C-alpha positions as CSV (number, residue, x, y, z in Angstrom):
1,M,82.6,91.6,110.3
2,A,81.9,91.1,106.6
3,S,78.2,91.4,106.9
4,E,78.5,94.8,108.3
5,T,80.4,96.2,105.3
6,N,79.4,97.1,101.8
7,T,82.4,95.5,100.2
8,V,81.9,93.0,97.3
9,P,83.4,89.6,98.0
10,P,86.5,88.8,96.0
11,Y,85.6,87.6,92.5
12,V,89.0,87.5,90.7
13,A,90.3,84.1,89.6
14,Y,92.2,82.7,92.7
15,R,95.2,81.6,90.7
16,T,95.6,85.2,89.5
17,F,95.2,86.5,93.1
18,R,97.8,83.9,94.2
19,T,100.3,84.9,91.5
20,F,100.1,88.5,92.6
21,L,100.7,87.5,96.3
22,E,103.7,85.6,95.1
23,S,105.1,88.6,93.3
24,L,105.0,90.5,96.6
25,A,107.5,88.1,98.3
26,I,110.2,89.7,96.2
27,S,109.6,93.2,97.6
28,M,106.5,94.6,99.4
29,P,105.6,98.1,98.1
30,D,104.8,100.9,100.6
31,R,101.4,101.2,98.8
32,I,99.4,98.9,96.5
33,D,98.4,100.9,93.5
34,R,98.1,100.3,89.7
35,S,101.8,101.0,89.1
36,V,102.6,97.8,91.2
37,F,101.0,95.5,88.6
38,D,103.1,94.4,85.7
39,S,102.2,93.5,82.1
40,K,101.0,90.0,82.9
41,F,97.9,91.4,84.6
42,S,95.2,93.0,82.4
43,G,93.4,96.1,83.5
44,T,90.4,94.0,84.5
45,A,92.5,91.7,86.6
46,T,94.2,94.6,88.2
47,S,90.9,96.1,89.3
48,Q,89.6,92.7,90.5
49,I,92.8,92.0,92.6
50,T,92.6,95.5,94.1
51,S,89.0,95.0,95.1
52,A,89.9,91.6,96.7
53,L,92.7,93.1,98.7
54,R,90.3,95.8,100.1
55,A,87.5,93.4,100.9
56,L,89.8,91.0,102.8
57,K,91.4,94.0,104.7
58,L,94.8,93.2,103.2
59,V,95.2,96.9,102.4
60,D,93.7,100.0,104.0
61,A,91.7,102.7,102.3
62,D,95.0,104.3,101.1
63,G,96.3,101.0,99.7
64,R,98.8,100.5,102.6
65,P,99.6,96.8,103.2
66,S,98.3,95.2,106.3
67,E,100.4,92.9,108.6
68,A,98.4,90.0,107.2
69,L,99.4,90.8,103.7
70,Y,103.0,90.9,104.7
71,E,102.7,87.4,106.3
72,L,100.9,86.0,103.2
73,A,103.7,87.2,101.0
74,R,106.5,86.0,103.3
75,T,105.3,82.7,104.7
76,K,105.1,79.3,103.0
77,D,103.4,76.0,103.4
78,E,101.6,75.4,106.7
79,Q,102.3,78.9,108.2
80,H,101.0,80.4,105.0
81,H,97.9,78.3,105.1
82,K,97.2,79.3,108.6
83,V,97.4,83.0,107.8
84,L,95.2,82.5,104.8
85,E,92.6,80.6,106.8
86,Q,92.4,83.4,109.4
87,V,92.1,86.1,106.6
88,L,89.2,84.1,105.2
89,K,87.5,83.5,108.5
90,S,87.7,87.2,109.4
91,Y,85.8,88.1,106.2
92,Y,83.5,85.3,105.4
93,T,81.7,85.1,108.7
94,P,78.4,83.9,107.3
95,V,80.1,81.1,105.4
96,F,82.1,79.9,108.4
97,R,78.9,79.6,110.5
98,L,78.1,76.6,108.3
99,D,79.5,73.1,108.9
100,L,81.6,73.4,105.7
101,E,82.5,69.7,105.7
102,H,78.8,68.7,105.2
103,A,77.2,71.9,103.8
104,T,75.1,71.7,100.6
105,K,75.5,73.9,97.7
106,A,72.2,75.6,98.6
107,Q,73.4,76.4,102.1
108,F,76.6,77.8,100.8
109,R,74.9,80.0,98.3
110,E,72.4,81.3,101.0
111,A,75.5,82.3,103.1
112,M,77.2,84.0,100.2
113,R,74.1,86.0,99.4
114,E,74.3,87.6,102.7
115,F,77.2,89.8,101.3
116,G,74.6,91.4,99.0
117,C,76.5,90.7,95.7
118,T,74.5,90.5,92.5
119,E,73.4,87.1,91.1
120,S,75.6,87.7,88.1
121,M,78.7,88.0,90.4
122,L,77.6,85.2,92.7
123,I,79.3,82.3,91.0
124,K,82.6,84.1,90.6
125,C,82.6,85.0,94.3
126,E,81.8,81.5,95.3
127,T,84.6,80.2,93.0
128,F,87.2,82.4,94.6
129,F,86.2,81.3,98.1
130,I,86.3,77.6,97.2
131,H,89.8,77.8,95.6
132,A,91.1,79.9,98.5
133,A,89.6,77.7,101.2
134,R,91.1,74.5,99.6
135,H,94.5,76.3,99.3
136,A,94.2,77.2,103.0
137,G,93.4,73.5,103.9
138,V,89.9,74.2,105.0
139,A,87.8,71.0,104.8
140,L,85.0,71.4,102.3
141,S,81.9,69.3,101.6
142,P,82.1,67.1,98.5
143,Y,78.9,68.7,97.5
144,L,80.6,72.1,97.1
145,I,83.6,70.7,95.2
146,S,81.8,68.3,92.9
147,N,79.2,70.8,92.0
148,R,81.8,73.5,91.3
149,K,83.6,71.1,88.9
150,A,80.4,70.2,87.1
151,G,79.7,73.9,86.6
152,A,83.1,74.5,85.3
153,R,82.7,71.7,82.7
154,S,79.3,73.1,81.7
155,R,80.8,76.5,81.1
156,S,83.7,75.0,79.2
157,S,81.3,73.1,76.9
158,S,79.3,76.2,76.1
159,R,82.4,78.0,75.1
160,T,83.5,75.1,72.8
161,Q,80.3,75.4,70.9
162,R,81.3,78.9,69.8
163,G,83.5,77.5,67.1
164,G,86.8,78.0,68.7
165,A,87.6,79.0,72.4
166,R,89.2,82.3,72.9
167,P,92.8,82.3,74.5
168,P,92.9,82.0,78.3
169,R,93.0,85.2,80.2
170,V,94.8,86.0,83.4
171,E,91.5,86.8,85.1
172,E,89.5,83.8,84.1
173,A,88.0,81.5,86.8
174,G,89.9,78.5,85.5
175,E,93.5,78.1,86.6
176,A,94.8,79.8,83.4
177,E,98.6,80.1,82.9
178,I,99.9,83.6,83.5
179,M,101.3,85.2,80.4
180,T,104.5,87.4,80.4
181,A,105.3,90.2,78.0
182,V,108.4,88.5,76.7
183,E,106.3,85.6,75.5
184,L,104.1,87.8,73.3
185,D,105.2,90.2,70.6
186,S,104.0,93.8,71.0
187,V,101.3,93.5,68.3
188,G,99.9,90.3,69.7
189,L,99.8,91.7,73.3
190,A,98.0,94.9,72.1
191,M,95.5,92.8,70.2
192,R,94.8,90.5,73.1
193,E,94.2,93.5,75.4
194,L,91.8,95.1,73.0
195,A,90.0,91.8,72.3
196,F,89.6,91.1,76.0
197,R,88.2,94.6,76.8
198,V,85.5,94.0,74.1
199,L,84.8,90.5,75.2
200,D,84.5,91.6,78.8
201,K,81.4,93.7,77.8
202,Y,79.9,90.8,75.8
203,P,77.2,89.0,77.8
204,D,77.8,85.4,79.0
205,F,76.0,82.7,77.1
206,D,72.8,81.6,78.9
207,P,71.3,78.2,77.9
208,S,67.8,79.4,79.0
209,W,67.7,81.9,76.1
210,S,65.4,81.2,73.2
211,K,66.9,79.5,70.1
212,E,66.7,82.8,68.2
213,T,68.6,84.6,70.9
214,Q,71.2,81.8,71.2
215,A,71.8,81.9,67.4
216,S,72.2,85.7,67.5
217,W,74.7,85.4,70.4
218,M,76.8,82.8,68.5
219,E,76.7,84.9,65.3
220,G,77.9,88.0,67.3
221,M,80.7,86.0,69.0
222,N,81.9,84.6,65.6
223,K,82.1,88.1,64.2
224,L,84.1,89.3,67.2
225,Q,86.5,86.3,66.8
226,D,86.9,87.1,63.1
227,T,87.3,90.8,63.7
228,F,90.1,90.3,66.3
229,N,91.4,87.2,64.6
230,L,91.4,85.6,68.1
231,R,92.3,82.1,66.9
232,N,95.6,83.3,65.6
233,I,96.7,85.7,68.4
234,P,99.9,84.3,69.9
235,T,99.6,82.6,73.3
236,A,102.1,82.0,76.0
237,K,104.1,78.8,75.8
238,R,102.9,76.0,78.1
């Protein structure tokens, strides 16, 4: 049971996780290691996907694929949804104790806290579960879905205030498009990777900060954008 382990719940963007699963349909490797991931996954996304696979018991301690991972990669539609639902139920035991069709956001958060993840990770962990559960066809309370959308809009608004949103990353919580190496020139790709590594270490904006701290944060973000010329880095075609 999940509550008996020390594994952190998956916190990678679900679209990124799904894209990786789809890539395994072509050929399942004997072991899931870093060499399996291609250029459309950043180093951060690779680590997050690997962590999610281990948490959900889709690979063992040596990275060997489980039977459930084989089924997720090979099946489609209703059968795929059933397998995914079973994978979720086997891990998210505290969450599935709830009546998810009527649960409140507070109840859901209390259940997620049983996994022991930090508060800073909690929203990402919740977001992964909600996207995965909806994909599996699990009925969710409108309170969970509507609140999640509101939170996404709030985060989007705060990013817009920076004076120019940075390009979408493969590991972002939004359903960002997956970029391929052929759609970016080598210089642009290198610049994106370096920029994202720096931005990953930059603290998320917090509306509760003082005005002085908010102003300092925005000044720092603008300097980072100018340093890496983020607004002009080539992006994948839509």
